[in-house]
N, C-alpha and C positions, 0 to 999 in steps of 0.2 A: 629485638629491642628488651630493654630491661622490664618493662612493664607486663611482660608476655609472660615472664617466669615467676612474678611475684604472686604469693599466695594469696587467694580470693579473699581471705578475712582481712588482709591488709589494704585492699583497694579504697575502702572507705576512709581510712586514715590518709593516705595519698591523696584521695580528692580533697579533703580537708586542708591538707598541706598547701595543694596547689589552688586552693579558693575556688572549686567548682563544685561544692556541695550545695548552694544557696539555689540561685535561679538560674545557675550556668547550665542546666540541663542533665545534672547526675539523677534526678528523681524521675526524669523520662525516660531513662535508660532502661530498656526491658531485659536485656541479656548481659551476661558478664561480659561478652566480647564487645559490647558498645561501651560498657564502662571502660574497659580497657584502652578502646580507641579514644574515647574523651579523653583519658588520663595523657595519652600520647600527643594528643593536640592541645593540651592545657595551655603551654607556653604560648604557641602560635596564636591561640583564640585570644589571650590577653594582650597579646602584641597588636592584633589588628582589631579589637574591640572599638565599636563605634563605627564599623564599616558594613556596608552591604554583604561583602565577603564573609564577614565573621558570623552573621546570620545564616547563610547558606550553608557554611562549613558544619556549623553546630546541628543545622536540620540534616545534613548528609549523614554526620555521625550518628544521630539517631535513627537512621533508617526513614526519615520522612523525606520524600520527594517534593520538593518545593522551589518556589523561585520568590524573588524580592523584585517588586517594580517601584520604581519611584515615579514621583509625581510628572515629571516632565516626559514620562514612557506613555503616559494614559491621560494626559491632559487634566490632571488634577489640579488641587490647590497646592502653592509652592510648599516645600518642606514636608509633604506627606507622601507616605509609602503604603503599599499592602503587600501583604505575603499570601501567595497562592500556593497551597498545598494539594497534593494528589495523595490520597491515604488508601493503600491496598491492604485488605485483609486485616485490619486493627479497627479497633473500636476507639470512638474518641468521646469520653464522658466530660462532665463539666470539670471533674479534677485535672484531667489531662489539658483541658483547654486553658484552665487557669495557669497550670504550670509552663504551657507553652506561651501564653502572654507575658508570664514573668520573664522567662528566656529570652523573647524578642527584646522587651524594655532593657534586660541586663545588657544585651549586646548592641543595641541600636545606637546611634549617635544622639547626644543630648537636643540637639536643635530639631530633629525629625519627629514627626508624630504618625503613630501607626492609624491609618484610616480603615482597614479592615483586614480581617484575614478571611480568604476564600477556601473553603474546603470542598474538594471533589472526591466523594467517597466511592470506591469500588471495591469489588470482590473478583478475585480471579478463579475461576471455574473451568473445568474441563468440559468440552464440549464434544460429543461425538455425532456426526453428520453420516447417514448412508444415503447413497445415491443408486439408482438403477437405470440402465439404459437400455431401452428397447430397439432394436435395430430391425429394419425389415425390408422387404423389397416385394414390389407388386408385379405380379407376373400375368399378363393376360395371354390366355390360348384363344386363338381365332382358328374356325374350321379351315382344313385345307381346300385350297381350290383344285377342283377337278382338272387333270392335265388334259388336255385335248391330244389324243395320239392320231395324228394325220396318217401316219405311215401305215397304221393296222389295216385300213380297207384296200391298200395297194398291193398286197401280198399276193 
């Protein structure tokens, strides 16, 4: 795709051209790869703006694992929704949270209201476990019974 070959210095200009520099997620992009992915999806995101899928696509582009749950899925007030995020190995400071809110408000539909954002923070760590198995068998040695040899006296 054409955005894969563009010089990194021109990405910001392209983002302005496609109107994704404001609240559309550009400032939440942490890597060059995320910026290029957002540029690739810019047209499609503007096309489906105002839908649940638009919010999910932007979250996925920014490597944020999450879902959008609408009011009828959790017995909430009509026209409310919540965003549930699973954040792995990433910090979420006040600035990031404010940009995320702006992103959600940019892509949600006009009649819906954000009830809350639930964030589940987790870190992926490598855990090494060791096990030891002891296997044994109990052997009981009993004294030998004397054999009575009745043939011995008859010889």
